[in-house]
C-alpha positions as CSV (number, residue, x, y, z in Angstrom):
1,M,97.1,126.8,136.3
2,A,95.6,125.7,133.2
3,D,92.4,124.1,133.5
4,K,92.7,120.9,131.1
5,L,95.4,118.9,129.8
6,N,96.0,118.6,125.7
7,V,96.3,115.0,125.0
8,S,96.9,113.0,121.5
9,L,97.0,109.4,121.7
10,V,98.6,107.7,118.5
11,S,99.2,104.6,117.3
12,P,101.0,103.3,113.8
13,E,97.2,102.8,112.4
14,R,95.5,106.1,113.7
15,E,95.2,108.7,116.4
16,L,92.6,107.5,118.7
17,F,92.4,110.7,120.6
18,S,92.7,114.3,120.6
19,G,91.2,116.7,123.2
20,Q,91.4,118.1,126.4
21,V,90.9,116.3,129.6
22,D,91.4,116.8,133.3
23,Q,93.6,113.5,134.0
24,V,95.8,110.8,131.9
25,D,96.5,107.5,134.2
26,L,99.1,105.9,132.2
27,P,100.8,102.1,132.3
28,G,104.9,103.5,132.4
29,T,107.8,100.4,132.6
30,E,108.5,101.9,136.0
31,G,104.9,102.0,137.3
32,N,101.9,103.9,136.8
33,M,101.7,107.2,136.8
34,G,98.9,109.9,136.8
35,I,99.2,113.1,134.6
36,L,97.5,116.7,135.3
37,P,97.1,120.3,133.8
38,D,101.0,121.6,134.1
39,H,102.8,118.5,135.1
40,A,107.1,119.0,134.6
41,P,108.3,117.7,131.5
42,L,108.5,114.2,131.6
43,M,109.2,111.7,129.0
44,A,108.2,107.8,129.5
45,A,108.2,104.4,128.3
46,L,105.0,102.7,128.0
47,S,103.9,99.0,129.4
48,T,101.1,97.0,128.2
49,G,98.2,98.3,130.2
50,A,95.2,100.7,130.3
51,I,95.3,104.3,129.2
52,T,92.7,105.9,131.3
53,L,91.5,109.4,130.4
54,Y,89.2,111.4,132.8
55,D,87.1,114.3,132.1
56,G,83.9,116.2,134.1
57,G,83.4,112.7,135.9
58,K,83.8,110.5,132.6
59,E,86.4,107.7,131.5
60,E,87.5,106.5,128.4
61,K,90.0,103.8,128.5
62,F,92.4,102.1,126.1
63,F,94.5,99.5,125.6
64,V,98.0,100.2,125.5
65,Q,101.2,97.7,124.4
66,G,104.1,99.5,124.4
67,G,105.5,103.1,123.2
68,F,106.1,106.8,125.1
69,A,104.6,109.2,126.7
70,D,105.5,112.8,126.3
71,V,104.7,115.7,128.7
72,T,105.5,119.1,127.6
73,P,104.5,122.4,128.2
74,A,102.1,122.1,125.7
75,G,100.4,118.6,127.3
76,L,100.6,115.2,126.4
77,T,101.2,113.3,123.4
78,I,101.5,109.2,124.1
79,L,102.5,107.6,120.9
80,A,102.2,103.8,121.3
81,E,103.3,100.3,119.5
82,R,100.0,99.1,119.5
83,A,96.6,100.9,121.0
84,L,92.7,100.6,121.0
85,P,89.8,101.5,122.5
86,L,89.7,99.1,125.2
87,R,85.7,98.6,124.8
88,D,86.9,96.9,121.5
89,M,88.8,93.9,123.2
90,T,86.9,91.6,124.9
91,R,87.8,88.4,127.8
92,D,88.3,85.9,124.8
93,D,91.0,88.5,123.3
94,L,92.8,89.1,126.2
95,S,92.9,85.4,126.6
96,A,94.2,84.9,123.5
97,E,96.7,87.5,123.7
98,I,98.1,86.3,127.0
99,E,98.7,82.8,125.6
100,K,100.6,84.2,122.9
101,A,102.8,86.1,125.0
102,K,103.1,83.2,127.4
103,A,104.0,81.1,124.0
104,D,106.7,83.7,123.2
105,L,108.4,83.3,126.8
106,D,109.7,80.4,126.7
107,A,111.4,81.2,123.9
108,L,113.3,84.4,125.3
109,G,116.4,84.7,127.5
110,D,116.8,86.5,130.9
111,E,116.1,90.4,129.6
112,G,113.7,89.3,127.1
113,A,111.8,86.7,129.8
114,L,111.6,90.2,132.0
115,A,109.3,92.0,129.0
116,A,107.6,89.4,128.2
117,R,106.1,88.9,131.7
118,Q,105.5,92.4,132.2
119,N,103.4,92.0,128.8
120,I,101.8,89.6,130.5
121,D,101.2,91.2,133.6
122,G,99.8,94.4,132.0
123,L,97.1,92.0,130.0
124,E,96.0,90.1,133.1
125,M,95.5,93.3,134.8
126,L,92.8,94.2,131.9
127,F,90.6,91.6,132.2
128,D,89.3,93.6,135.1
129,L,88.7,96.6,132.7
130,V,86.8,94.3,130.2
């Protein structure tokens, strides 16, 4: 059994994290999940929320909005549509994101409304973390 999990977190703008950790928690579209070393191969779509990297009793959190997580024997690669360190977000930033998502919600059909509602739910859950 491997002691650490190799992780790479990448957004279109830059690589936000590359290294080894004990565990990663991430928001999947089918529910939140935890990834440990030697996890079975998996490909999952990400929803809006927080990715938490755990290493040696320390936690590092990132805001993520969409993308994919790919677990292979080599480790975990997270390709995020949008991501940034959660410490760089404020409650005002979150409030602005929520208001924009709610405004977009009114213009969508049923399927689009579900995706927008999931986005809003993920943003609102982050208030406890910033």
